[in-house]
TORKOL-4160 file (C-alpha; in steps of 0.2 Angstrom, whole numbers, padded with zeros to 4 digits, m for minus):
356
<pt num="1" X="0211" Y="m0719" Z="0268"/>
<pt num="2" X="0227" Y="m0712" Z="0257"/>
<pt num="3" X="0231" Y="m0694" Z="0258"/>
<pt num="4" X="0243" Y="m0686" Z="0247"/>
<pt num="5" X="0253" Y="m0670" Z="0254"/>
<pt num="6" X="0257" Y="m0659" Z="0240"/>
<pt num="7" X="0273" Y="m0649" Z="0244"/>
<pt num="8" X="0280" Y="m0633" Z="0237"/>
<pt num="9" X="0297" Y="m0638" Z="0225"/>
<pt num="10" X="0285" Y="m0645" Z="0210"/>
<pt num="11" X="0293" Y="m0642" Z="0194"/>
<pt num="12" X="0283" Y="m0634" Z="0180"/>
<pt num="13" X="0286" Y="m0621" Z="0166"/>
<pt num="14" X="0278" Y="m0606" Z="0170"/>
<pt num="15" X="0290" Y="m0591" Z="0168"/>
<pt num="16" X="0292" Y="m0582" Z="0185"/>
<pt num="17" X="0301" Y="m0568" Z="0186"/>
<pt num="18" X="0318" Y="m0569" Z="0193"/>
<pt num="19" X="0331" Y="m0558" Z="0202"/>
<pt num="20" X="0347" Y="m0565" Z="0191"/>
<pt num="21" X="0338" Y="m0563" Z="0171"/>
<pt num="22" X="0341" Y="m0573" Z="0158"/>
<pt num="23" X="0353" Y="m0567" Z="0145"/>
<pt num="24" X="0356" Y="m0572" Z="0128"/>
<pt num="25" X="0370" Y="m0563" Z="0118"/>
<pt num="26" X="0374" Y="m0566" Z="0100"/>
<pt num="27" X="0386" Y="m0557" Z="0086"/>
<pt num="28" X="0395" Y="m0563" Z="0073"/>
<pt num="29" X="0413" Y="m0562" Z="0069"/>
<pt num="30" X="0415" Y="m0566" Z="0050"/>
<pt num="31" X="0404" Y="m0581" Z="0047"/>
<pt num="32" X="0408" Y="m0588" Z="0065"/>
<pt num="33" X="0393" Y="m0585" Z="0076"/>
<pt num="34" X="0397" Y="m0581" Z="0094"/>
<pt num="35" X="0382" Y="m0586" Z="0109"/>
<pt num="36" X="0385" Y="m0582" Z="0125"/>
<pt num="37" X="0373" Y="m0587" Z="0138"/>
<pt num="38" X="0371" Y="m0581" Z="0156"/>
<pt num="39" X="0361" Y="m0576" Z="0172"/>
<pt num="40" X="0364" Y="m0559" Z="0175"/>
<pt num="41" X="0364" Y="m0554" Z="0194"/>
<pt num="42" X="0364" Y="m0536" Z="0201"/>
<pt num="43" X="0376" Y="m0529" Z="0213"/>
<pt num="44" X="0365" Y="m0522" Z="0225"/>
<pt num="45" X="0375" Y="m0512" Z="0236"/>
<pt num="46" X="0388" Y="m0528" Z="0239"/>
<pt num="47" X="0408" Y="m0529" Z="0234"/>
<pt num="48" X="0406" Y="m0544" Z="0222"/>
<pt num="49" X="0423" Y="m0545" Z="0218"/>
<pt num="50" X="0429" Y="m0547" Z="0234"/>
<pt num="51" X="0415" Y="m0553" Z="0244"/>
<pt num="52" X="0416" Y="m0572" Z="0245"/>
<pt num="53" X="0399" Y="m0576" Z="0246"/>
<pt num="54" X="0396" Y="m0569" Z="0229"/>
<pt num="55" X="0413" Y="m0574" Z="0218"/>
<pt num="56" X="0424" Y="m0589" Z="0227"/>
<pt num="57" X="0442" Y="m0584" Z="0226"/>
<pt num="58" X="0456" Y="m0595" Z="0220"/>
<pt num="59" X="0443" Y="m0605" Z="0216"/>
<pt num="60" X="0441" Y="m0610" Z="0235"/>
<pt num="61" X="0430" Y="m0622" Z="0239"/>
<pt num="62" X="0424" Y="m0619" Z="0220"/>
<pt num="63" X="0428" Y="m0608" Z="0203"/>
<pt num="64" X="0413" Y="m0594" Z="0199"/>
<pt num="65" X="0402" Y="m0598" Z="0186"/>
<pt num="66" X="0403" Y="m0579" Z="0176"/>
<pt num="67" X="0385" Y="m0577" Z="0181"/>
<pt num="68" X="0371" Y="m0583" Z="0191"/>
<pt num="69" X="0363" Y="m0599" Z="0192"/>
<pt num="70" X="0366" Y="m0613" Z="0180"/>
<pt num="71" X="0383" Y="m0610" Z="0173"/>
<pt num="72" X="0387" Y="m0597" Z="0158"/>
<pt num="73" X="0386" Y="m0605" Z="0143"/>
<pt num="74" X="0399" Y="m0599" Z="0125"/>
<pt num="75" X="0397" Y="m0607" Z="0108"/>
<pt num="76" X="0408" Y="m0605" Z="0093"/>
<pt num="77" X="0400" Y="m0611" Z="0077"/>
<pt num="78" X="0420" Y="m0614" Z="0070"/>
<pt num="79" X="0437" Y="m0615" Z="0078"/>
<pt num="80" X="0443" Y="m0601" Z="0087"/>
<pt num="81" X="0459" Y="m0592" Z="0095"/>
<pt num="82" X="0456" Y="m0586" Z="0112"/>
<pt num="83" X="0471" Y="m0575" Z="0118"/>
<pt num="84" X="0482" Y="m0585" Z="0107"/>
<pt num="85" X="0474" Y="m0604" Z="0111"/>
<pt num="86" X="0468" Y="m0614" Z="0098"/>
<pt num="87" X="0448" Y="m0620" Z="0103"/>
<pt num="88" X="0438" Y="m0630" Z="0093"/>
<pt num="89" X="0420" Y="m0626" Z="0089"/>
<pt num="90" X="0406" Y="m0630" Z="0099"/>
<pt num="91" X="0396" Y="m0625" Z="0116"/>
<pt num="92" X="0407" Y="m0623" Z="0133"/>
<pt num="93" X="0402" Y="m0620" Z="0149"/>
<pt num="94" X="0411" Y="m0605" Z="0156"/>
<pt num="95" X="0419" Y="m0605" Z="0171"/>
<pt num="96" X="0432" Y="m0589" Z="0182"/>
<pt num="97" X="0444" Y="m0591" Z="0196"/>
<pt num="98" X="0449" Y="m0576" Z="0201"/>
<pt num="99" X="0468" Y="m0575" Z="0207"/>
<pt num="100" X="0478" Y="m0561" Z="0214"/>
<pt num="101" X="0483" Y="m0547" Z="0207"/>
<pt num="102" X="0468" Y="m0544" Z="0197"/>
<pt num="103" X="0473" Y="m0560" Z="0188"/>
<pt num="104" X="0458" Y="m0572" Z="0181"/>
<pt num="105" X="0459" Y="m0589" Z="0178"/>
<pt num="106" X="0448" Y="m0591" Z="0162"/>
<pt num="107" X="0440" Y="m0611" Z="0159"/>
<pt num="108" X="0432" Y="m0619" Z="0144"/>
<pt num="109" X="0422" Y="m0635" Z="0151"/>
<pt num="110" X="0414" Y="m0647" Z="0137"/>
<pt num="111" X="0404" Y="m0651" Z="0153"/>
<pt num="112" X="0393" Y="m0637" Z="0148"/>
<pt num="113" X="0375" Y="m0639" Z="0157"/>
<pt num="114" X="0382" Y="m0639" Z="0176"/>
<pt num="115" X="0370" Y="m0630" Z="0191"/>
<pt num="116" X="0383" Y="m0615" Z="0193"/>
<pt num="117" X="0402" Y="m0624" Z="0197"/>
<pt num="118" X="0397" Y="m0632" Z="0209"/>
<pt num="119" X="0401" Y="m0651" Z="0199"/>
<pt num="120" X="0414" Y="m0644" Z="0188"/>
<pt num="121" X="0428" Y="m0656" Z="0186"/>
<pt num="122" X="0443" Y="m0645" Z="0184"/>
<pt num="123" X="0455" Y="m0661" Z="0178"/>
<pt num="124" X="0443" Y="m0669" Z="0167"/>
<pt num="125" X="0429" Y="m0657" Z="0161"/>
<pt num="126" X="0441" Y="m0640" Z="0155"/>
<pt num="127" X="0446" Y="m0640" Z="0138"/>
<pt num="128" X="0455" Y="m0623" Z="0139"/>
<pt num="129" X="0464" Y="m0612" Z="0152"/>
<pt num="130" X="0470" Y="m0596" Z="0152"/>
<pt num="131" X="0476" Y="m0582" Z="0161"/>
<pt num="132" X="0470" Y="m0563" Z="0157"/>
<pt num="133" X="0472" Y="m0546" Z="0167"/>
<pt num="134" X="0456" Y="m0538" Z="0173"/>
<pt num="135" X="0452" Y="m0519" Z="0171"/>
<pt num="136" X="0444" Y="m0505" Z="0177"/>
<pt num="137" X="0427" Y="m0501" Z="0166"/>
<pt num="138" X="0413" Y="m0488" Z="0170"/>
<pt num="139" X="0402" Y="m0494" Z="0184"/>
<pt num="140" X="0388" Y="m0508" Z="0177"/>
<pt num="141" X="0376" Y="m0513" Z="0191"/>
<pt num="142" X="0369" Y="m0530" Z="0181"/>
<pt num="143" X="0382" Y="m0544" Z="0177"/>
<pt num="144" X="0384" Y="m0543" Z="0156"/>
<pt num="145" X="0395" Y="m0547" Z="0142"/>
<pt num="146" X="0400" Y="m0535" Z="0128"/>
<pt num="147" X="0408" Y="m0536" Z="0113"/>
<pt num="148" X="0422" Y="m0523" Z="0107"/>
<pt num="149" X="0438" Y="m0519" Z="0097"/>
<pt num="150" X="0430" Y="m0527" Z="0084"/>
<pt num="151" X="0442" Y="m0533" Z="0069"/>
<pt num="152" X="0441" Y="m0541" Z="0052"/>
<pt num="153" X="0447" Y="m0558" Z="0060"/>
<pt num="154" X="0444" Y="m0554" Z="0078"/>
<pt num="155" X="0433" Y="m0546" Z="0094"/>
<pt num="156" X="0436" Y="m0544" Z="0111"/>
<pt num="157" X="0422" Y="m0550" Z="0123"/>
<pt num="158" X="0424" Y="m0544" Z="0140"/>
<pt num="159" X="0413" Y="m0548" Z="0156"/>
<pt num="160" X="0408" Y="m0531" Z="0163"/>
<pt num="161" X="0402" Y="m0531" Z="0183"/>
<pt num="162" X="0404" Y="m0518" Z="0193"/>
<pt num="163" X="0417" Y="m0507" Z="0191"/>
<pt num="164" X="0428" Y="m0520" Z="0182"/>
<pt num="165" X="0428" Y="m0530" Z="0165"/>
<pt num="166" X="0437" Y="m0545" Z="0160"/>
<pt num="167" X="0442" Y="m0545" Z="0143"/>
<pt num="168" X="0448" Y="m0559" Z="0132"/>
<pt num="169" X="0452" Y="m0559" Z="0112"/>
<pt num="170" X="0443" Y="m0569" Z="0102"/>
<pt num="171" X="0451" Y="m0572" Z="0083"/>
<pt num="172" X="0448" Y="m0582" Z="0070"/>
<pt num="173" X="0456" Y="m0589" Z="0054"/>
<pt num="174" X="0446" Y="m0579" Z="0042"/>
<pt num="175" X="0450" Y="m0586" Z="0024"/>
<pt num="176" X="0448" Y="m0605" Z="0031"/>
<pt num="177" X="0431" Y="m0600" Z="0041"/>
<pt num="178" X="0422" Y="m0591" Z="0027"/>
<pt num="179" X="0428" Y="m0605" Z="0014"/>
<pt num="180" X="0424" Y="m0619" Z="0023"/>
<pt num="181" X="0408" Y="m0610" Z="0027"/>
<pt num="182" X="0404" Y="m0609" Z="0006"/>
<pt num="183" X="0407" Y="m0627" Z="0004"/>
<pt num="184" X="0394" Y="m0631" Z="0017"/>
<pt num="185" X="0381" Y="m0619" Z="0012"/>
<pt num="186" X="0385" Y="m0620" Z="m0008"/>
<pt num="187" X="0378" Y="m0639" Z="m0006"/>
<pt num="188" X="0360" Y="m0633" Z="0002"/>
<pt num="189" X="0348" Y="m0620" Z="m0007"/>
<pt num="190" X="0361" Y="m0609" Z="m0012"/>
<pt num="191" X="0368" Y="m0622" Z="m0025"/>
<pt num="192" X="0353" Y="m0617" Z="m0037"/>
<pt num="193" X="0357" Y="m0599" Z="m0036"/>
<pt num="194" X="0371" Y="m0593" Z="m0049"/>
<pt num="195" X="0374" Y="m0577" Z="m0038"/>
<pt num="196" X="0378" Y="m0587" Z="m0023"/>
<pt num="197" X="0395" Y="m0598" Z="m0033"/>
<pt num="198" X="0398" Y="m0580" Z="m0041"/>
<pt num="199" X="0399" Y="m0571" Z="m0023"/>
<pt num="200" X="0410" Y="m0585" Z="m0015"/>
<pt num="201" X="0420" Y="m0584" Z="m0030"/>
<pt num="202" X="0422" Y="m0564" Z="m0029"/>
<pt num="203" X="0426" Y="m0566" Z="m0012"/>
<pt num="204" X="0441" Y="m0577" Z="m0014"/>
<pt num="205" X="0448" Y="m0565" Z="m0027"/>
<pt num="206" X="0445" Y="m0552" Z="m0017"/>
<pt num="207" X="0454" Y="m0561" Z="m0002"/>
<pt num="208" X="0464" Y="m0569" Z="m0012"/>
<pt num="209" X="0462" Y="m0586" Z="m0006"/>
<pt num="210" X="0458" Y="m0602" Z="m0012"/>
<pt num="211" X="0458" Y="m0596" Z="m0030"/>
<pt num="212" X="0459" Y="m0614" Z="m0039"/>
<pt num="213" X="0443" Y="m0618" Z="m0031"/>
<pt num="214" X="0434" Y="m0602" Z="m0035"/>
<pt num="215" X="0436" Y="m0603" Z="m0053"/>
<pt num="216" X="0428" Y="m0620" Z="m0051"/>
<pt num="217" X="0414" Y="m0610" Z="m0041"/>
<pt num="218" X="0411" Y="m0598" Z="m0055"/>
<pt num="219" X="0412" Y="m0610" Z="m0069"/>
<pt num="220" X="0397" Y="m0616" Z="m0060"/>
<pt num="221" X="0388" Y="m0600" Z="m0059"/>
<pt num="222" X="0389" Y="m0599" Z="m0078"/>
<pt num="223" X="0386" Y="m0615" Z="m0084"/>
<pt num="224" X="0377" Y="m0623" Z="m0069"/>
<pt num="225" X="0376" Y="m0640" Z="m0061"/>
<pt num="226" X="0370" Y="m0657" Z="m0066"/>
<pt num="227" X="0364" Y="m0656" Z="m0083"/>
<pt num="228" X="0367" Y="m0638" Z="m0083"/>
<pt num="229" X="0354" Y="m0635" Z="m0071"/>
<pt num="230" X="0351" Y="m0617" Z="m0064"/>
<pt num="231" X="0364" Y="m0612" Z="m0077"/>
<pt num="232" X="0366" Y="m0592" Z="m0080"/>
<pt num="233" X="0380" Y="m0586" Z="m0091"/>
<pt num="234" X="0382" Y="m0567" Z="m0089"/>
<pt num="235" X="0393" Y="m0551" Z="m0088"/>
<pt num="236" X="0396" Y="m0553" Z="m0067"/>
<pt num="237" X="0402" Y="m0571" Z="m0067"/>
<pt num="238" X="0411" Y="m0569" Z="m0084"/>
<pt num="239" X="0421" Y="m0555" Z="m0077"/>
<pt num="240" X="0423" Y="m0563" Z="m0062"/>
<pt num="241" X="0429" Y="m0579" Z="m0072"/>
<pt num="242" X="0441" Y="m0567" Z="m0081"/>
<pt num="243" X="0449" Y="m0560" Z="m0066"/>
<pt num="244" X="0454" Y="m0577" Z="m0059"/>
<pt num="245" X="0461" Y="m0582" Z="m0073"/>
<pt num="246" X="0470" Y="m0566" Z="m0075"/>
<pt num="247" X="0475" Y="m0570" Z="m0057"/>
<pt num="248" X="0481" Y="m0588" Z="m0059"/>
<pt num="249" X="0491" Y="m0582" Z="m0076"/>
<pt num="250" X="0480" Y="m0594" Z="m0086"/>
<pt num="251" X="0482" Y="m0581" Z="m0101"/>
<pt num="252" X="0475" Y="m0590" Z="m0116"/>
<pt num="253" X="0458" Y="m0595" Z="m0107"/>
<pt num="254" X="0457" Y="m0578" Z="m0101"/>
<pt num="255" X="0458" Y="m0570" Z="m0119"/>
<pt num="256" X="0442" Y="m0584" Z="m0122"/>
<pt num="257" X="0434" Y="m0576" Z="m0108"/>
<pt num="258" X="0437" Y="m0558" Z="m0115"/>
<pt num="259" X="0429" Y="m0563" Z="m0134"/>
<pt num="260" X="0412" Y="m0570" Z="m0122"/>
<pt num="261" X="0412" Y="m0554" Z="m0113"/>
<pt num="262" X="0412" Y="m0545" Z="m0130"/>
<pt num="263" X="0396" Y="m0555" Z="m0138"/>
<pt num="264" X="0386" Y="m0552" Z="m0118"/>
<pt num="265" X="0388" Y="m0534" Z="m0110"/>
<pt num="266" X="0374" Y="m0525" Z="m0113"/>
<pt num="267" X="0377" Y="m0507" Z="m0105"/>
<pt num="268" X="0385" Y="m0495" Z="m0104"/>
<pt num="269" X="0390" Y="m0498" Z="m0087"/>
<pt num="270" X="0397" Y="m0516" Z="m0091"/>
<pt num="271" X="0408" Y="m0509" Z="m0105"/>
<pt num="272" X="0418" Y="m0497" Z="m0096"/>
<pt num="273" X="0420" Y="m0511" Z="m0081"/>
<pt num="274" X="0426" Y="m0522" Z="m0089"/>
<pt num="275" X="0438" Y="m0509" Z="m0099"/>
<pt num="276" X="0445" Y="m0504" Z="m0082"/>
<pt num="277" X="0448" Y="m0519" Z="m0079"/>
<pt num="278" X="0458" Y="m0524" Z="m0095"/>
<pt num="279" X="0468" Y="m0507" Z="m0091"/>
<pt num="280" X="0471" Y="m0513" Z="m0074"/>
<pt num="281" X="0478" Y="m0529" Z="m0081"/>
<pt num="282" X="0490" Y="m0520" Z="m0093"/>
<pt num="283" X="0480" Y="m0527" Z="m0107"/>
<pt num="284" X="0481" Y="m0512" Z="m0115"/>
<pt num="285" X="0480" Y="m0518" Z="m0134"/>
<pt num="286" X="0463" Y="m0527" Z="m0128"/>
<pt num="287" X="0458" Y="m0514" Z="m0120"/>
<pt num="288" X="0459" Y="m0501" Z="m0133"/>
<pt num="289" X="0451" Y="m0513" Z="m0144"/>
<pt num="290" X="0438" Y="m0515" Z="m0132"/>
<pt num="291" X="0436" Y="m0497" Z="m0129"/>
<pt num="292" X="0432" Y="m0494" Z="m0149"/>
<pt num="293" X="0421" Y="m0506" Z="m0152"/>
<pt num="294" X="0410" Y="m0501" Z="m0135"/>
<pt num="295" X="0411" Y="m0484" Z="m0142"/>
<pt num="296" X="0401" Y="m0487" Z="m0157"/>
<pt num="297" X="0390" Y="m0500" Z="m0147"/>
<pt num="298" X="0384" Y="m0484" Z="m0135"/>
<pt num="299" X="0389" Y="m0468" Z="m0148"/>
<pt num="300" X="0380" Y="m0456" Z="m0136"/>
<pt num="301" X="0390" Y="m0462" Z="m0119"/>
<pt num="302" X="0401" Y="m0449" Z="m0115"/>
<pt num="303" X="0411" Y="m0460" Z="m0101"/>
<pt num="304" X="0415" Y="m0473" Z="m0112"/>
<pt num="305" X="0430" Y="m0461" Z="m0121"/>
<pt num="306" X="0438" Y="m0462" Z="m0107"/>
<pt num="307" X="0445" Y="m0479" Z="m0108"/>
<pt num="308" X="0451" Y="m0477" Z="m0125"/>
<pt num="309" X="0462" Y="m0460" Z="m0120"/>
<pt num="310" X="0470" Y="m0471" Z="m0109"/>
<pt num="311" X="0473" Y="m0486" Z="m0117"/>
<pt num="312" X="0481" Y="m0475" Z="m0131"/>
<pt num="313" X="0492" Y="m0467" Z="m0116"/>
<pt num="314" X="0496" Y="m0482" Z="m0109"/>
<pt num="315" X="0501" Y="m0489" Z="m0128"/>
<pt num="316" X="0512" Y="m0473" Z="m0130"/>
<pt num="317" X="0502" Y="m0462" Z="m0141"/>
<pt num="318" X="0500" Y="m0448" Z="m0128"/>
<pt num="319" X="0495" Y="m0433" Z="m0141"/>
<pt num="320" X="0479" Y="m0444" Z="m0147"/>
<pt num="321" X="0475" Y="m0450" Z="m0128"/>
<pt num="322" X="0477" Y="m0433" Z="m0122"/>
<pt num="323" X="0464" Y="m0425" Z="m0136"/>
<pt num="324" X="0453" Y="m0440" Z="m0131"/>
<pt num="325" X="0451" Y="m0434" Z="m0114"/>
<pt num="326" X="0448" Y="m0416" Z="m0119"/>
<pt num="327" X="0436" Y="m0422" Z="m0129"/>
<pt num="328" X="0428" Y="m0430" Z="m0115"/>
<pt num="329" X="0429" Y="m0417" Z="m0102"/>
<pt num="330" X="0418" Y="m0406" Z="m0116"/>
<pt num="331" X="0404" Y="m0417" Z="m0112"/>
<pt num="332" X="0407" Y="m0424" Z="m0095"/>
<pt num="333" X="0396" Y="m0414" Z="m0082"/>
<pt num="334" X="0406" Y="m0399" Z="m0073"/>
<pt num="335" X="0411" Y="m0407" Z="m0059"/>
<pt num="336" X="0419" Y="m0423" Z="m0067"/>
<pt num="337" X="0432" Y="m0407" Z="m0076"/>
<pt num="338" X="0445" Y="m0402" Z="m0062"/>
<pt num="339" X="0447" Y="m0422" Z="m0061"/>
<pt num="340" X="0451" Y="m0424" Z="m0079"/>
<pt num="341" X="0461" Y="m0409" Z="m0083"/>
<pt num="342" X="0472" Y="m0416" Z="m0069"/>
<pt num="343" X="0474" Y="m0433" Z="m0080"/>
<pt num="344" X="0476" Y="m0419" Z="m0094"/>
<pt num="345" X="0492" Y="m0414" Z="m0085"/>
<pt num="346" X="0498" Y="m0428" Z="m0079"/>
<pt num="347" X="0497" Y="m0437" Z="m0096"/>
<pt num="348" X="0509" Y="m0422" Z="m0103"/>
<pt num="349" X="0521" Y="m0424" Z="m0090"/>
<pt num="350" X="0522" Y="m0443" Z="m0092"/>
<pt num="351" X="0518" Y="m0446" Z="m0073"/>
<pt num="352" X="0498" Y="m0451" Z="m0077"/>
<pt num="353" X="0493" Y="m0469" Z="m0066"/>
<pt num="354" X="0476" Y="m0477" Z="m0064"/>
<pt num="355" X="0471" Y="m0475" Z="m0048"/>
<pt num="356" X="0469" Y="m0491" Z="m0037"/>
């Protein structure tokens, strides 16, 4: 007769409460997703930073897993710069070696699926190694990772536990990563939406990057894809195209788009917006012509006279300009009067400039 002994160490998929709970932190820097996965131990009345049973020191006998249980992992969806050092996109095991004088060596390992740090091969597994200084922080019973000191292209990540923080800066090439993301996303479902092409072109314009390709994206928004599919010629993408052409100093093409916009704009707001664009471009003759036509088209809209007055001022017709702005004051709501009175004073003094 056969007897089977069932041991206690059987594998299963039940969720059992753990002392060091699993945590996943996710943040987005620009278009770069940063995901940190770790198990969070408690201090539990221990001197964690000096107890070698909790955190090995000087890498002896092994580095620290920067958490509990499986090695901590950190994942970047684009290339990044860690404390000034380049790191390719990907998922990395994250380990730490405490050194003297509050210096810590951070290890980013391409072998990212280890139980702790027991089998980490420092000579073969490490993609990036950097040293950082730790600092004091408010007490945290649970180990966690915080994101702080946010900027447009960087963020600092800090491992915080007990009364200490180990911070490191993550930086991205914002223009490069965003443009590459656009190129990828515009090949998917967004390829069928004129707004996506226009928004990508506008972002490049506003950040003065990738302007030639951005013009192609604006054209795609207007004319659609293969066979004109999903074409949508409208004020918004024509305005984007005009601004890009001006940035590229393609004046002949710019004037052709101005004519397109004159035939398509459909509201006083659009008329005012593009009139202001022409003024900002110092296209004062075009701005005057556009403003006069817009005023005739929307004769009951008081604010369209502003652009005509400004165009006449920059063309040297100060008296006519002041007369028009004074007419605006008589029709505008009271809360605009102080600003327009200031405009008149500055025009009389010959010092008026369009605000940025």
